[in-house]
Every structure is written in C-alpha cells, then in structure tokens.
N, C-alpha and C positions, 0 to 999 in steps of 0.2 A: 626472453621467453617466447617460445614458438606458439603462434596463435593457431588454435584448431580451426579447421575449415570443414563445415558439414555441408555436403552437397545434397541436392534435392533427391528424395526417394523416387524410385520408379513408380511405386504405387502409392496412391494417396486418395484424398476425397475427390469426388466428382467435380467437374467444372461448375455445375450449378450449386453444389453444396459450398464450394469455396467462394463463389460469388455472394451467396447469402451470408456467409460468415464475415466477409469483408464489408458488407453493406447492410448491417442490421438496422431495424427500426426506421426504414426509409419508405417514403411514399412512392407511387408509381412513377412520377416524373423524375424523381431522384434516382430510382432504379434504372430507368431508361437512359438517363444521362450517364450513369456509371457504366452501363452496358456498352454504350457507343463511344466512350472516351478511353483512349489508350492509357494504361496505367491504373485505371480504376476498376475495370471489369475483369481483370485477370485472364485466366484461360478461356472463360466464356466469351470475352470480347474477341479473343483470337479466333475462336470457333465461328463466331458471327461473321468476322471479316473473311474467313475462308469460304463460308457459305455464299456470301455476297460476291466474292471474286469468282467463284465457280459459276454462279448464275450469269455473271457478265460474260464469261467465256462461252457459256452455252448459248446465250442470246446472240452473241456476235457470230459464232460458228453457224448458227441457224440462218442468220441473215445472209451470210456468204454462200452457203449451200443452196439457199432459196433462189439465188440468181441463176443457178443451173437449170435450164428448162426441163431436162429429163427428170431431175430430182423434184422439181417443184410440182410437176404434174402428178407424180406418184405420192409424194409426201406432203401435199398442200395442207391437209388437215393437221398433221403432226406439227408442221411449222407454225400454223396458226395457234395451236395449243401452247407450244413452247413460248411463242411471243406473248400470249396473254398471261401465262404464268410468270414470265420474267417481269412484265409490267406490273403485275400484282405485287411481286416481291419488292421491286424498286419503289413502288408507291408506298408500301407499308414502311419501308426504311426512311423514305423522305418525310412522311408524316411523323414518324417517331423522332427524327432529328429536329423537326420543326417544333414539336411539342416539348421536347426536353431542353432546347437551347436556352430558355431563361435561367437555367441553373448556372450558366457561365457568368452571369452578372445579375445577382439578386437585387442590386440597387435600382436597376431599371425596371420599368413596367414590362410585363410579359409581352404585350403586343409590339412594343418598340424593339425588344430583343429579337422577337421572331421576324420582324421586318428587316432588321439589320442582318440577321442570319440568312434570310432568303436572298439577299443581295450579294452574298459571298460567292466567289467563283465556283467553289466546290458544290454549293447548293444549286447554283444555276445549271451546272452540268448535270446534276441529278434530275433537275426539272426537265431539261431538254431530252433526257433519256426516256421520259414517259409521256410527255405532252404530244409528240407526233402520233402516238397510238390512239389517243382519245380524239384528236382532231380528225384523223382519218376515219375513225369509227362513227362519229356523229355527223360529219359533213361530207362524207364520200358521195352521197346521193345528190349533192348540190354541185360539186365541182370535182374534177379529177385530181386527187391528192396523192397519187402513187409516188410522186417525186419525194414525198416526205419520208418514204421508207429508207432512203439513204441516210437520213439523220439518225436512224437507229444504230448506225455504226458509232455514233458518239458515245454509246454505252461503253465502248472500249476505254474511253478517257476516264471512266469511273474507277478503273484499276489504280489510278494515281492516288486514290484515297486509301487504298489497302496495302500499299507498299511504301517503304521508307526510302527507296532508291531515288524516287522523284524529289523528295525533300532534300536529299543530299545534292542532287543535280541543281535544284533551284537555288540552294545556298551557294554553290560554286558559281552559278551564273551571276548571282547578286554580288559576289565578291569581285569577280573579274569583269563586271559589266563595262567599266571604262575602257579596258583594253580591247574588249570585243567591239565596242562602238568605234574606237580608233581604227581597228582592222577593217570594219565594215565601211568606214568612210574611205579608206585607202582603196578598197576593192571597188567601191562605187565610182571613185574618181578614175581609176584605171579602166573600168568598163566604159565610161563615157568617152574617154580619150581614144580607146580602141575602136569604139563604134564610129567616132568621128573620122579616124584614119581610114577605116574600112569604107565609109561612105565617100571619102575624098578620092581614094584610089580605085574603087571598083564601081562607082556609080555609072560612069560612062560605058564600061564594059558589060555590066550586068544591071541595067536599070530596074529590072523586075525583082531582083533579090536585094539590092542595096538601093532601094527607092528613096529612103530618107534615113536620118540618124536614128530615130526611134526603132525603125525596122532593122537597122544594123546592130542594135543592142543585143538581139537574139544571137547573132553570129559571134559577137564579142564575148558573151557569157559562156557559150558552149566551148569557145576556143580557150578562154582563160581557165575554165574548169577542166580542161584536158579531156573533154568528152568527145567532141568532134563527130557529130552525127553524119556529116557528109552531105546534107541537103543544101547547105550554103557554103560554097568553097570559092575563095578568091582565084582568079585566073590570070591576073596580071603579075609580072615578076615582082614588082614592089609590094603588091598586096600579099603575095605569098611570103615575102621576106618579113613583112610586118606580122603575119600569122605565126611564123616560126618564133619571133621574139616574144610575142604575146603568150604562146604556149609555154615557153621556158619560164617567163615571169609568173604565169599562173600556177606553176608547180610550187613555187615558194610562197606567193601571196595568198593563195587559197588554203595553204597548209597552216598558216599562222593561227587563224581562229581555232582550228581543230587542236593544235598543240596547246594553245592557251587554255582551252576548255578541258583537255585531258589532264593537264597539270593542276588546274584548279580543282577538278574532281578528286584527284589523288590527295591533294592537300586537305580537302574537306573531309575525306575519309580518315586521314591521319588525325585531324583535329577531333573527330568524333571518337576515334579510338582512344585518344588521350582523355577525352571526357569520360569514356567508359572506365578508364583506369582510375580517374579521380573519384568516380562514383563507387568503385570497388574499395578504394581507400576509406571512404566514409562508411561503407557497409561493414568493414572489418573493425570498426570501433569496439564492438562487443565481442569480437573474435569469432563470430558465428554468422554464416550466411543462411538465412531461413528460407522457407518455401517461396514467399513472395519476392524476396531479393533474388533468388535463383531464377525465378520466372523473368524478372527484369533483365538479368544477364542473358538469358536465352533469347529474349526478344531483341536485345541489342546485337547479339552475335548473329542472329538471322538477318537483321537489317544491314549489318556491315559485312555480311558474307564471311564471317570468321569461322574457321574450323575449330574442332574441339581442342586441338593442340595449341592453336593460337590463343584461345580463351584461357587455357590452363597457364600459358606463359604470362598473359596479362594479370591473371589472378596471383601468380607467383611474384610478379613485380610489385603488385599492390601489397602483398603480405610482407615482402622485404622492406618496402617503404614504411609500412606501419610499424614493423619491429624497430627500425631505425628511429622513428619518431617517438616511440615509447621506451627507448633506451635499450633495446635488445642488442647485446653484444658490445655496448659502450657504457661509459660511466655517467652519461647524461640521463636526465629524467624527463618525462613528458612535460611540455610547456603548460598544457592545460592543468596538470596536477600541481605544478609549481605555482601557477596563478591562483588556484583554488585553495591550497593549503599553505599558510605562512610557515608552519613548522618545517614542511618539506623544502620550502624556499631557503630557510635558514640552514638546513643540513646541506643543501646544494651549494650555498655560498661558502660554508665551511670546507667542503670538499674542494671547491675551486681554489680557495685560498691556500689549502695544503698543496695542491698541484703547482701553484705559482711559487710557493716557497721552495718546493723541491726543484723546480726549474732553475730558480735563481741560485740554488746551492750547487747545481751541477754545471753552472756556467761561470766563467770568470767575471766578477762584478764590473770591472772597468770595460770589458768588451761588450757586455750586455747593455751597460749604461750608454756607451758610445753609439751603439746601433739604434737604441731607442731614441736618443737625442737627434740622430740623423734623419730618421723618417717617421718617427712616432708622434703621437699627439701629446698635448700637455698633460692630459690625464695619465697616459701611459708612462710618461716620464716621472710623474709623482709616485705612481705605484711602484715603478722600478726602484726609485730612491728609498721608499719605505721598506721594500723587500730586502734590499741590500743592507739597510740599517738593521733589519730584524735578524739578519744572518751574522751580524758583527759579534765578536766575543764579548764576554761580560766586562772585560777591562776597558772597553771603549775603543779599541783599535779596530781598523777595518781589516777584513780577511783578505788573503791572497795579495798582499802587497799594498792594500788600500790604506788610506790615512784619514784622520778626522775622528771626531767623537760622535757618540750617539746620544741624543737627548732622551730623557725618560719617556717622553711621549712616543718617540719612535721605537723604543725598545718594547713597548707594549703592543705592537702590531700583531694581529692574530695570524 
C-alpha cells in the first residue's frame, strides 16, 4: 500500500501563533526556554536565530569599518549607536538564556543550573561579546581601554550558535582526533629536526638569522608549509639541499591533517543524512508528514546543505523502506502488528507453513534433505523431515523414489 505524503502548505499560521499552539499553558520561563531551544520553538525560534545572526554580522562589520579613519571621523555617532544597540540585543539574549536554563534540569536548584550554564563555552562567548563595552563605558576615564575594542570581534564567534555546520565540524574533529594528534606529532617532530639542521648548517654563515634552534623554527615552519616568505633563506649548498628536501616533505606531511579532516567531515555529513533518513522512516509511521515534521525536515536540509531534489530522494527512500517494512509488495506483515496481534501471528505462521510445503513439493525430497543436512541446523533438518513426511502419499510410501513409512504424528503436520 502506497503511503500518502502530505507536504507543508505554503500558507499557514504565523510563527507566533504556531509557537503558542505548540506551547500552551506555560509560564514565562518555559516559553523562553522553548523559544531558545531548537526543536521546541518552531519557526519562531528560527526567526530569532536569524535576527541574532544578523545583529552579529552588523556589529562585526561596524567594528571593521570603524577602523578606517575616514569612515570613523564621519560616522562615529552611527558606529556608537550600532555598537550600543548590538550590546543591548546581546545582553537581552544572554539574560534570557541564563533565566531559562533551569528548565534543562528541573531536579537541580535554579541557581546551580544557572551557574553551570554560565560556565559553558557558548555562554562565556556570549558574555565576552558584551563585557568589553561596559568595562570601557564605566572605566574609560580611569585608564585607556581602547584595546578592548578588538575583543568586540569575538562577537563573530557567536555565529557558531546559530549554524549547524560548526556542530558537524566539531563532531568530525572529535571522531578523528587521534589521527589529527598523530599527524600533529609527526609535524612537530619534523619541524624540530628541520630547525636543528638549519641551525647546524647555517649558523656560521648567517648567525643573525639562524642564531639558535628556537629562532630557526620559524624558517622550518614556513619551509615545510611551502610558504617561503624569503626573509630567511639558506645560502650554503647543504642548507639549500636540506631546504629542497623539507619543501618536498612538507607537501605531503602538511596535507595529511587536511585530508583527514575533509574525509571526517564528509563522513559526518553522511552519518547525519542517514540519521535524517531514519527520522523520516519514523515520521512515516502514520503515513503523513505534518507541519511540525516538515519543519524539522526543512531545518535538517538547511543544516546539511541539501537541495530540494536530494530531500525528495531521501523521502522516497524512507517511503520505500516503510512500504517494505509494512509488507508493501510482499507477503510479509509488519513485525509490530505481528507482535501486537496473536491472531495475525497465527495467520502469518499458517502462510509461512504453506510456503514451506509448496517449496518442498517443488523440490526433490532427497536433494533438499541432503542439502539441509550438509549445511543446515538441527531445527532445519527436523522441519525438512516433517515437510517431506507431510508430502508422502496416504499409503505410507515416500514420493519421488523415497522409501519409508510415515507415522500418524508426522502425517498431521500443518
């Protein structure tokens, strides 16, 4: 039976109406928690994320343009207003998250949950995005704190909260971390050896550039990385020969971590796509994809950078798998239904016995019995013997050249 699939309508209730419908009879803290948590806030959560990401970009662009002297002198007031508005928006978001975080663990006391939440890396980044503004505003008359303005660029790191790509990259790094550590160790070993060789062969010729091994590390790194700025260049023949070897080694050694990371990232995306396929399989249990489920699919597609054609292909695979699981196009029945209804299990058992009897009738008994005895289990051998006995004529003789008699118990096999 083909399962119907209903896609989300283009027009529907507003994001706020949908949010209120999904979170009825909740207090302020619960509403804020749902609004800031993916999967609970629906389209309104996505809208809030987009607004916050837009403010991050606006604030960072303003900081970058403010460093241009001509623009700073003309638009100083505008830059100050943008900075103040951005800090106000980020401060409200930080306080909302801090206020709503006890909903993550209701068994703990609220103050303990908030303290633990404040120590999380994401919350620390949010705090660093707003603290420099207040420090500079209240203590600027005491000490020159203009250097704190550079920390406003940390707001760009806040974008990691609003995109799923960083989560995929973090998962890939976690999976391939041992390989990356081994690659880093090999690179570090090679850098130290190269710096030692550079110091050994070039110290006497260029004591100002190869004064010691730590100073030679700079030359070793830029040589192995195939950058070669040209400010530190060996002049002895053996030093140049070592440089050639190191440059060739660097092409392969420094490419290993990049290849490992790229492969891990692709594997992580493949695993997440398989997870999306499994989620779709569960969604299709009722044969319909409703508005909230469609929203989850759209979110996952945007996070995994899937096109509409790829999403349709994954949906088609899930539908085909669901049809197979529910017996679409085959004689099998859903396992959940068999487990739930003993009558259905009895009918399935009767159908399978009929198929086995038909199979034994279409195969020479001695050939089938010989093959089962050769590589079959003891249970298979007993079933085969009973089936052959059930196919025997009523006079007790075995069909197709077989011999022996059939006991009354064997003749009553279903």
